[in-house]
Structures are given as structure tokens and as C-alpha cells.
N, C-alpha and C positions, 0 to 999 in steps of 0.2 A: 718758508717765507710769508710774509703778509705783504698779499696783492690787492690792490686797488684798482677797480675798472670802472672807465666811465663809456657810457654808451646815450648818443643823442642824435643819431642821425635819421633817427624817424620819428612820427609822433607818439611814440613811447618810451620816455626816457627812461635811464637804469642805472643802478651803481650796484657796485658789490664789493664785501672788503674777504679775503679769504687768508686764512692764518693755518699754513701748512694745509691740510687736507681741510679742514674745518672751514664750513661756512659762517663769519660772524653776523655778516649784515648781508640784505639782499633785498634792494628795495626799488619800486616802480612809480610813474606818474606818469599824467599826461603829459607831452612835451610840446609846450606853446613854443615857438619861434620866437615871439616877440618877450618872452618872460622865462629867465634863465633863475627864477629864483628859488624853485624846488631843489634844482642842482646844487645852488649854494647851500641851502638848508641844511641839506641831506649829507654833503661833504664837512657843514662845519658839527653835524654831531658825531659822525663818523670817526673824525679827528680828537674831537674830545674824549671819545670814548675807548677807542682803541689804540690813538697815537699814531706817529706818522707810518706810512708805509714804505715797504724797501723797494718793491717795483710797482709802477703805475700802466697800466693798460688803457688803451684810445681807442675806440669803433672810429675808424675813418672813413666809412659810409662806403661806397656813395649814395647819397642821401641831402638828406637836408646841409647844406654847405654851414649855414648860422649857427646850426645844433652843435655840428661837429667842429667848427672853430670855436665855439664857447668852450667846448668839453677840450679841448687841446689846450685853448689857453688857461682854462683853470688847472689843467694836469701840467701845464708848463711852473705856473705860481708854485704848485705843490712842492715838483722836482726841486725850486729852486732853494724853499724855506726847509725841506727835508732831506736831500741828497739823493734821493731815489733812482732808480733807473727807470727813464721813463722810454715806452716803446707803443709803436701802434699797429694797427692790423685791421684787414676789412672789416666793415661792419657786415658784410655778406656772408662770412664766412664763421660767423656766431651767433646764426639763425638758430633760435629753439625749435630740437626736431630732434628726432631718433635715427635719421636718415644717412647712414654714410657718403650715399654722393645726393647731392640735390641741385636745383637751380634758382635763382633768385631773377626777377623781371619786378623794372621799375618804370613809374612815368620820367623820362628825363625830360619834359617840357617840348616845343616848339613840334610836335606832332613826331616824336618821337619815344624809344622806349629802351632801358639797358637790359642786357640780358648776362648774366653771369653764372657759372657752372663751378660745383665747390664737390671735390673729393677730399675726405680724409681733414676737413677743414682748413683747405688749402684752395687759391683759386686755381684751377687746370685752364678755365676758358672766359674772356672778357675781363673788366665787362665792356660788351659790344655794344652799339646803337644800333638799332633797326625803327625803319616804320611800322606800323601797325599792319599791314599786309605781310610785312618782310618777319615779324615775330611772330605772327600767326604760323607761318610757314615753318620759323623754324623751330616753334613748339611742337608742329605733327612730327617731327625729326627725333624727338626724345622718346626713348624708352617707356613703356606706359609703365615701370618700374621707380623712375626717377620720378621723384614730387618737384612742383616747383610751386616757390613761395613770394609773395608780394608783401610788402608793410603798407600796404594800401587797398582800396578796392578798385579792379581792374576788370568790370564785369563785361570786357569785350574779348578778354581771354578766361575762359571758363574753367581752364584747368589749374589757375594759380589761386593757392589757399593763402589766406592773411595771416601770417608769423611775423615776428619783430625778431631784429636779436636782442641780445641779452648782456648784461654786463658779466653776469654770471658765468655763461660762457666765454667770453672774454677772460674771464680771471682765471678758467681752469685750462685755458689756452696758455695762457703766461708759463704755466707751470711746465710746458713742454717746451723744451728746447729746442726740438727739432723743426719749428716750425719758420716760415720767413717773415721775421718780424722788421717795421718800418722803426727807424731810429733817427732823432733829431736833427735837422730841423724837420719836425711834423706837418704835414700840411694834409686838407683832406682830398680825397679819391676825386680827380678831375673827369667828368666824363666829356667834356670837349676842353681846348683851350681857352683861358681864360679870355675875356671881352674886357678890352682898356679901353674906354672912350676918349680921344685926344681934344684936349681944348681946340676950338676955333683959332 
């Protein structure tokens, strides 16, 4: 089965194509929120070389809403043109690491941070919002053997190591039917209720 994976929820974008167990293509690039050109250049190259995928999996965050929405939109366009099966999966469950269980933290803005715990590439806790002091207390309760990752530098949490979600990990997840996938209509994982400004 030909699987295409897209991951744009952090400052490192990535794309991967698996054909059965063979890695046909895996690319990474700096992911600027205002410029998604690298994604579409890579998509163009992969579809010209390998043809249409049978399954498309997209990382849903939490992270950059703009990046995640761009990845979802691109995946929907490919789904419509190719007839591929489209699924989504939390990006935090596809961090590059060897640990069976780990935690991911991130800056959720407005003086808050999110915490998620992953076991066997499934969310078992969160994402939950904490203040800085609450997050420090939360991290102190973790077992020493459980690593903590963040996709950005968070020096106030000395336990967090920078690591990114990976499209290649997402593609491998899509090969396994037991995971809790999201199905269309896909949307980013929201940490808060969307705020809508009403006209006066």
C-alpha cells in the first residue's frame, strides 16, 4: 500500500512516502508559517515520480494552526484527485524517539503550556493546559524513565528535549490498523475553543 504522510505542525515540516515497507521518499525542511512553498514543491515531486497514494495521513497537532490547516487542505486536494483514503493523527504521537512512552509539552501562548502523554503512539493523557508553575509541578511527578519532548526551546522546563514530529513516523503508524485515527472532515487539534470576534 502506498502511503503519503504530511506533517506541518511545528517549525520542521516533513513529507514521506511508503510503498509497503519500503521508504520511497522522506524529506524535511524549515517550516515557515507564511510560506508553504516547500510543501507543494515536495508534493509535486513525489506525485510525479511515484503517482497517486492510496492512503494519505496528516499530522493534526497540536501546534501551528496555519501549518496544520495547510497540510489538511493539501491532503484534501490530493484525496479528491486521487480517490485516496484520508486519515489524521495527533502529531505529538509521531515524535521521533525510541521510547514506548513519552510526554510532549509546548507553548500554548497566553502564559499557558500544553502537556500530552503518549504510550504506544496513542494519546493516553491530554493535551491539557497548565500554567508555568503547574507544568513544572506536573513534570516533577513524571517517572525519571519517561522522556519529555518539545518542538521548541523551553528553557524554563529543563527536562524537555527538542524533538519533532515526523512524517515518516506518521506513515508507519498508518500501516497499523489498531490506532485511533481521525476521519474527514479533518481539523487541527484545538487546545482552546476557537475564538470568534463578532462584528459590533
